[in-house]
N, C-alpha and C positions, 0 to 999 in steps of 0.2 A: 504494500500500500504506500501511496505517496504521502508525504508530509503536507498537510493542507493548512498549516498555521500561517497566518498573515495574508490569506487571500482576501478577507473582508477589508483589511487595511489598504491593500493595493487598489481594490475596486473603489473604495471611498476616495482615495487620493486622485484616481483617474477621473472620477465623476466631478470632484471639486475643480480640477484643472479645466475640464470641459466647460463647467459653469462659468468660470472666470473668463475663458476665451470667448464664450458666447456673450457674456456681459460686456467685454471690451469691444467686440464687434458691434453690439447694439449702441454703445456710447459713441463710437466712432461714426457709425451710420447716422446717428442723430446729429452729431457735429457737422457732418457733411451736408445734411439736409438744411440745417440752420444756416450754414454758410451760403448755400445756394439761394435761400430766400433773401438773405441780407445782400448778397452781391446783385441779385435781381433788382432790388430797390436802388442800389447804388448806380447800376447801369441806367435805370430810368431817369434818375436825377442828373447823371452826367450827360445823357442825351438831351434832356430838356435844357440844361444850361448851355450846351453847345449850340442847340437850335436857336435859343434866344440870342446868343452872341452872333451867330450867323445872320439872323434877321436884322440885327442892328448895324453890323459893319461889313458883312460879306467877306470876311478874311478867314481863310482856312486855318492858318496858324493860331489865330486868336480863338477860334471856335474849339480847336483841339486843346489849347491851353485851358479853356474854360471847363472842358470835360475832365482833363487831368486834375485840375484844382478841386473840382467838386468831388472827384473820386478820392483824392487824398484827404479831404475834409471829412468825408463820410466813413472811409475805411482806409487807414494808413497802410495796411498790408496789401491792398488791391492795386492793380496796375491797369492802365488802358492798353489792351492787347492789339486792338485795331480801331481805326477811326476813318470814316468816309463821309463825304458830303456829295450828294448827287447833283446833277445840273438843275434839278427842280428844287433843290434846297432840302432834300431829305437827309437827315443826319443819322448815321448808324454808328453806334459805339459798342465795342465788345470789351468787357472787363474780366480780368482773370485774377485769381488768388489761390493760395494753398490753404485749405481749411486747417484749423488747429485741431488736431486729433491726438488721442493718447497713444495710439499704436502705429497707425499708418505713417504719420509725419516723421516718426523716428527711424523707420526702416526705409533706407534710401531706395531700394528696389521696389517698394510699394507706394512711394510718395506720389507717383502720378495718379493714384486712385483718389488722393485727397485734393487734387486740383479741380476747382470749380470755375465755371465760366458762364457769363450771361451776356446776351446781346440785346440791345434796345434800339428801336428805330423811332424817330420823331419826324413828322413831316412839318416843315416850317410853313409859314404863311407866304413867304416870298422866295422865289427862286433866284437864280443868278441874274444880277442886274443886266438889262439889255442895253 
């Protein structure tokens, strides 16, 4: 007969480790969802600020600067990933950041899973001046 002492202890440890890993995944998932919601609001605000700037002075660099400034004010860890103004005055801003997580952020090979991005488009009232 085999010695079966310690089997319950090993099973309990295995179950506890699994519970901790599932808990970490849940917390990290929640952090990513929260970051996605926050970055969406930031992208909307940045696109609106850029559109207002474009409507006032029709200067691409100033409109992009308005988007970048609004992004920094609302979320210092976020960056403007792309910016465009169409000939009709539609402003499109994409904001990107790495969500603060307990697990994914610390493992370099999984960090890409914590990157969140949001794009917002605002159509201004005025196009390119003729």
